[in-house]
C-alpha positions in Angstrom: 27.6 9.8 0.7 24.7 8.0 -0.8 25.1 7.5 -4.5 21.8 9.1 -5.5 22.0 12.3 -7.5 19.5 15.1 -6.7 17.8 18.0 -8.3 17.4 21.0 -6.1 14.4 23.1 -6.9 14.2 26.7 -5.8 11.1 28.7 -6.4 11.8 32.5 -6.7 9.6 35.6 -6.7 11.6 38.8 -6.4 14.0 36.8 -4.1 17.4 38.0 -5.3 18.5 39.3 -2.0 17.8 35.9 -0.4 19.4 34.1 -3.3 22.6 36.0 -2.9 22.9 34.4 0.5 21.6 30.9 -0.3 22.7 29.9 -3.8 26.4 30.0 -3.5 26.4 27.7 -0.4 23.9 25.5 -1.9 25.9 25.2 -5.2 29.0 24.5 -3.2 27.4 21.3 -1.7 26.1 19.9 -5.1 28.2 17.3 -6.9 28.8 17.3 -10.7 26.0 14.7 -11.1 23.4 17.0 -9.4 21.3 19.8 -11.0 20.0 23.2 -9.7 16.8 24.6 -11.2 15.6 28.1 -10.2 11.9 28.4 -11.1 11.2 32.1 -11.5 7.7 33.5 -10.8 8.1 36.7 -13.0 10.5 38.4 -10.8 11.5 42.0 -11.5 14.8 42.0 -9.6 17.2 41.0 -12.3 17.9 37.4 -11.0 18.6 36.1 -14.5 21.6 38.6 -14.8 23.2 37.4 -11.6 22.4 33.7 -11.6 25.5 32.4 -13.4 27.6 34.3 -10.9 25.7 33.1 -7.8 25.5 29.4 -9.0 27.4 28.5 -12.1 25.4 25.8 -14.0 22.1 26.6 -12.5 19.2 26.6 -14.9 16.5 29.3 -14.8 13.0 28.3 -15.6 11.0 31.4 -16.2 7.2 30.9 -15.7 6.2 34.2 -17.2 3.7 35.1 -14.6 3.4 34.6 -10.7 1.6 31.3 -10.9 2.2 30.6 -7.2 4.6 28.3 -5.2 2.7 25.1 -5.9 2.5 25.3 -9.7 6.2 26.6 -9.9 7.4 23.7 -7.7 5.5 21.2 -10.0 7.1 22.8 -13.0 10.5 22.4 -11.3 9.9 18.8 -10.6 8.6 18.1 -14.1 11.9 19.5 -15.5 14.1 17.6 -13.1 16.1 14.7 -14.4 17.5 13.3 -11.2 15.9 10.5 -8.9 15.7 12.6 -5.8 14.1 16.1 -5.9 14.7 18.6 -3.1 12.6 21.7 -2.7 14.3 24.6 -0.9 12.9 28.1 -0.1 15.1 30.8 -1.6 15.8 32.0 2.0 16.8 28.5 3.3 20.5 28.5 3.7 22.1 25.0 3.8 24.6 24.2 6.5 27.7 22.1 6.4 27.0 18.4 5.8 23.4 19.1 4.5 24.2 17.5 1.0 25.3 14.1 2.5 22.4 14.2 5.1 19.6 14.8 2.7 20.6 12.0 0.5 21.1 9.5 3.3 17.6 8.2 3.7 17.4 7.2 0.0 16.5 3.7 -0.6 15.5 3.2 3.1 12.0 3.0 4.8 11.1 6.6 4.4 8.8 7.7 1.5 9.7 11.4 1.9 11.6 13.5 4.3 12.6 17.1 5.3 15.6 18.8 6.8 15.7 20.3 10.2 14.7 24.0 9.6 16.3 26.5 12.1 15.7 30.2 12.3 18.2 32.5 10.6 20.4 32.7 13.6 20.7 28.9 14.0 20.1 29.1 17.6 16.4 28.3 17.6 14.0 26.0 15.7 11.7 27.1 12.9 10.2 23.6 12.5 11.3 20.1 13.3 8.3 18.8 11.4 4.7 19.9 11.1 2.2 19.2 13.7 -1.4 18.7 12.5 -4.5 19.0 14.7 -7.4 16.8 13.8 -9.3 20.0 12.6 -6.6 20.6 9.9 -4.9 23.3 11.8 -1.2 22.9 11.4 1.9 24.6 12.6 5.6 24.4 12.8 6.8 21.8 15.4 9.1 23.1 18.2 8.9 26.7 16.8 11.2 29.0 18.9 12.7 26.1 21.0 16.4 26.0 21.3 18.1 24.1 18.5 19.5 21.6 21.0 15.9 20.4 21.7 15.5 19.0 18.1 15.4 15.3 17.5 18.8 13.7 17.2 17.8 11.0 14.7 15.2 10.7 11.9 11.8 11.1 13.5 8.3 10.7 12.0 6.3 13.9 11.8 2.7 15.0 11.1 3.7 16.7 7.9 6.7 17.8 6.0 7.8 21.4 5.5 8.2 22.8 1.9 11.1 24.9 3.1 13.5 21.8 2.7 11.5 18.9 1.3 13.1 15.7 -0.2 10.9 13.4 -2.2 11.8 10.7 -4.9 10.8 12.2 -8.2 8.9 9.1 -9.2 6.8 9.2 -6.0 6.0 12.9 -6.5 4.6 12.3 -10.0 2.7 9.2 -8.9 0.7 11.2 -6.2 0.4 14.2 -8.3 2.6 16.8 -6.7 1.4 19.9 -5.2 -2.3 20.9 -5.8 -1.7 24.0 -8.0 -5.1 25.6 -7.2 -3.8 26.2 -3.6 -1.3 28.9 -5.1 0.6 28.9 -1.8 0.2 27.7 1.8 -0.9 24.2 2.9 0.4 22.5 -0.3 3.1 20.7 1.8 0.4 19.5 4.2 -1.8 18.2 1.5 1.1 16.4 -0.3 2.2 14.9 3.0 -1.2 13.5 3.8 -1.5 12.1 0.2 1.9 10.4 0.7 0.7 9.0 4.0 -2.5 7.7 2.5 -0.2 5.9 0.0 1.4 4.2 3.0 4.6 6.2 3.0 6.5 7.1 6.3 7.4 10.8 6.7 10.2 12.0 8.9 12.6 14.9 9.7 16.2 14.2 9.2 17.9 16.5 11.7 21.5 16.3 10.3 20.2 18.0 7.1 20.1 21.5 8.5 19.0 24.8 6.9 18.7 28.2 8.3 15.5 29.9 7.3 14.7 33.6 7.5 11.1 33.0 8.7 8.4 35.6 9.2 4.8 34.4 9.7 3.2 37.8 9.0 2.6 38.0 5.1 -0.5 40.2 5.2 -4.2 39.7 5.5 -4.4 37.7 2.2 -2.5 34.9 3.9 -5.4 34.2 6.2 -7.7 33.7 3.2 -5.2 31.3 1.6 -4.5 29.4 4.9 -8.3 28.9 5.6 -9.2 28.1 2.0 -6.5 25.5 1.6 -7.0 24.1 5.2 -10.6 23.1 4.1 -9.5 22.0 0.7 -6.9 19.6 2.3 -9.5 18.3 4.7 -12.0 17.6 1.9 -9.4 16.0 -0.4 -7.3 13.9 2.0 -9.4 12.8 5.1 -10.8 9.3 4.8 -14.5 9.3 5.1 -14.7 7.7 8.6 -12.3 10.3 9.9 -14.1 13.2 8.3 -17.4 12.1 9.7 -15.8 11.7 13.2 -14.3 15.2 13.3 -17.2 17.1 11.5 -18.8 18.3 14.8 -15.4 19.6 15.9 -14.9 21.2 12.6 -18.2 23.0 12.8 -17.4 24.2 16.4 -13.9 25.4 15.2 -15.5 27.4 12.5 -17.3 29.6 15.1 -14.0 30.0 17.0 -12.2 31.0 13.8 -14.9 33.5 12.8 -14.5 35.1 16.2 -10.7 35.2 15.9 -11.1 36.8 12.4 -13.4 39.4 13.8 -10.9 40.2 16.6 -7.9 40.1 14.2 -9.4 42.3 11.5 -9.5 39.6 8.7 -13.2 38.8 8.6 -13.4 39.6 5.0 -10.5 37.2 4.3 -12.4 34.5 6.2 -15.6 35.2 4.2 -13.7 35.1 0.9 -12.0 31.7 1.9 -15.4 30.3 2.7 -16.8 31.4 -0.7 -13.7 30.0 -2.4 -14.3 26.6 -0.8 -18.0 26.5 -1.7 -17.4 27.5 -5.2 -14.6 24.9 -5.6 -16.5 22.2 -3.8 -17.5 20.1 -7.0 -13.8 20.1 -8.1 -12.6 19.2 -4.6 -14.9 16.3 -4.4 -13.8 15.0 -7.7 -10.2 15.2 -6.5 -11.3 13.5 -3.2 -12.6 10.5 -5.1 -9.4 10.0 -7.0 -7.2 10.5 -3.9 -9.3 8.1 -1.7 -9.4 5.4 -4.4 -5.6 5.2 -4.1 -5.5 5.0 -0.3 -3.5 2.1 1.2 -4.1 2.6 4.9 -7.2 2.8 7.1 -8.6 5.8 8.5 -7.3 4.8 12.0 -3.9 4.4 10.7 -4.1 7.8 9.1 -5.4 9.5 12.2 -2.5 8.2 14.3 -0.4 11.2 13.1 -3.0 13.8 14.2 -2.8 15.6 17.5 -5.8 16.5 19.8 -4.1 19.4 21.5 -3.6 22.9 20.2 -0.1 23.6 21.3 0.8 26.1 18.6 2.5 29.3 19.8 0.4 31.2 17.3 -2.9 30.2 19.0 -2.1 31.8 22.3 -3.5 30.9 25.7 -7.0 29.7 24.4 -5.5 26.7 22.7 -3.5 25.7 25.8 -6.4 26.3 28.3 -6.7 23.2 30.6 -10.4 22.9 30.0 -10.1 23.1 26.3 -7.2 20.6 26.2 -9.2 18.2 28.3 -12.3 18.5 26.2 -10.2 18.0 22.9 -8.4 14.9 24.3 -11.8 13.4 25.4 -13.4 14.1 22.0 -10.4 12.6 20.2 -10.5 9.5 22.4 -14.0 8.9 21.3 -13.2 9.6 17.7 -10.3 7.1 17.8 -12.5 4.5 19.3 -15.0 5.0 16.5 -12.3 4.9 13.8 -10.9 1.7 15.4 -14.4 0.1 15.2 -14.8 1.3 11.5 -11.4 -0.2 10.7 -12.4 -3.5 12.2 -15.6 -3.6 10.3 -13.8 -2.9 7.1 -11.3 -5.7 7.8 -14.1 -8.1 8.3 -15.7 -7.1 5.1 -12.5 -7.5 3.1 -11.5 -10.9 4.6 -14.7 -12.5 5.9 -12.8 -13.1 9.2 -14.0 -12.2 12.7 -11.0 -9.9 13.3 
């Protein structure tokens, strides 16, 4: 076992039923040097009465209100006293060997990592690492595929899942943690991209397995938060050359998403998301300046981990249509060529060399 001690942070909101399944198994894998923090977003299910029985020694951090997943996770990390922080969803049930496996990358080349997240039955994959399209649309990698199809060794991914996310506490604090104004959704994408901008490698560690009782449908408000936070992530984290290169595609995607919203009955949620972004734009641009000033890689290097294909199972046949796939690949080839030229010009300006 790696010598590093960890703090497990679980954000709960009326999650007692899930915690009854997950906490005893998690507590059994933690050592005496570890700590377990339950950050409670104003639950009304009596979790404080059962916590000592479920996980002796666990510490409850009451937030007093439902401040959202992002802010509660930040509060948990702020209270942590161990070098490695691991975020776990309340319905993520750790499997045998998880504790050793989640520590193993410590001190290596990875800046942050995630466990392999399987569906509740353990037979199928929930996510083996997030996949991120260049328009900011992201989805769970290998969703629904057999567990045997998952990577066998640590593998770099587009973004890390917050369901089982391991980050050195020092690094989390340096990059600013989750953006609290996201409330929930896409905060793991945003954090992953900021870590990548800082030069960190992100990977899934397949031996650190959890079973996750996943359900995509969380009501219409989820669409508002997803769309609002997708645009906030793009504005905050995409380097300027990349944002310029993908802007035509982003505008075209808007038309498609508005059509999908009309067909899916969430037009009002899309409209509210758009208003949210416009209202927050001055703040997002201030945050963007701070984030981009700390970037350690070029736009071309950043773009290497984006995909041109829309292979998400949630996008249906439109995303996988051969014509759409061919057009997206061609567009991305042109964008990558432009980003390569921009990176070369930047190198020449910095060094005075011909490149």
